[in-house]
N, C-alpha and C positions, 0 to 999 in steps of 0.2 A: 504494500500500500504506500503510495507516494504522497507526500504532502505538497500541496500546491498553494501558492501565495497569490491572492487576487488583489489587484490594486483597487483602491476606492474610486468611485465614480467621480467625474469632474464636478458634479453638483455637490457631492459630499465635501470635496476639497474646498470649493468656494464657500460653503457654509462654515466650515472650520476656520478658514481665513477671515471671514467676516466676523465671526465670534471673537477671534483673537484681536482683530483691529478694534472692535467695540470695547473690549476689556482694557486694552492698552490706552485707548482714548479716554475712557472713564477714569482710569488710574491717574493719567496725566492731568486731567481736569481737576481732580480732587487734590492732587499735590500742589497745583498752581493756586488753588483756593487758599491754602494755608500761608502763602507768601504775599498776600495782598497788603499793600501799604496805602496807596491813594484810594480814597473812597471807601475805606474799610470801616466797619462798624466799631472796631476796637481802636481806641485812641492810643497814640504813642505815648510812652511815659514822659513826663516833664522832669528833666534832670537839671537841677540848678548847679551852677559852678561852685566848686568847693571854696570855702571862705579863705583859704590860704593859711599861711603860718607854717610852723615847723611840725612835721609829722614825726612819728616814732622812729622812722628809718628813711633812708633816701628812696626816691621814686623807683629806681631800677630794682632795688631789693623788694619793695612793696609789690611791684608787678609780679615778680617771681614767687613770692612767699606769702602773699596776703591770705590765701585760704588756710595754709598751715598755721599762720599766726592767729587767725580767728579760732581755730580748733584748740590751739595751745592756750589762748586767753580764756576760752570757754572752760577748759578743764581747770585752769588755775582759779578762775573767778567763781564758777559754780560749785566745783567740787572741793577746791582748796580754800575758798573763802578769802582769797587775796584780791583786794579791790583798790589798791593804791598804785600810783605811778603808771608805768607802762601797761599794767594789767587791767586798768580801768578803761571801760569803753566810752566813758563820758567825753573824752577828748575826740574820739573818732566821730561820735554822734554830733557833737557841736560843730565840727567842720564839714562833715559829709551828709548829714541828714537835714531835711528841710522842716521847719516848724510851720510853714505856711502851706506847703503842698499837701493836699489831702491824699495823694497817692503813696506817700511815704508811710510805711508800716511802723516806722520807729516811733511814731507818735503814740502808739498804743502799748508800748513796752513798759513794764512796771517800774523800771528804774528812772523814768522821767515823769514823776507825778504831777509836775506843773503843767504838762501838756494835756489837752482834752482827749 
């Protein structure tokens, strides 16, 4: 008994290609939907310029190590109870957080009781 392989008909191939095209087009359209900027219903965040002054480290160091410093400060402050000097986030908040911009979540943090 010999096995024979039958090619699909031209109509079946066309239907398969049409289905693949529609799937790719829909995927592309949904991906493009997420990158809208102009005319989007989601507003862009309002980022105010930092107030300046001296930071805890130079800008190049902060760009590279900011995340690690935040984790380290979190551990020292929350778990170790150290809330002085470089371990205090008040200096960071005063320079980088906005007290007028309602988009800033820092206004709701418990260590800034004077803010609404």
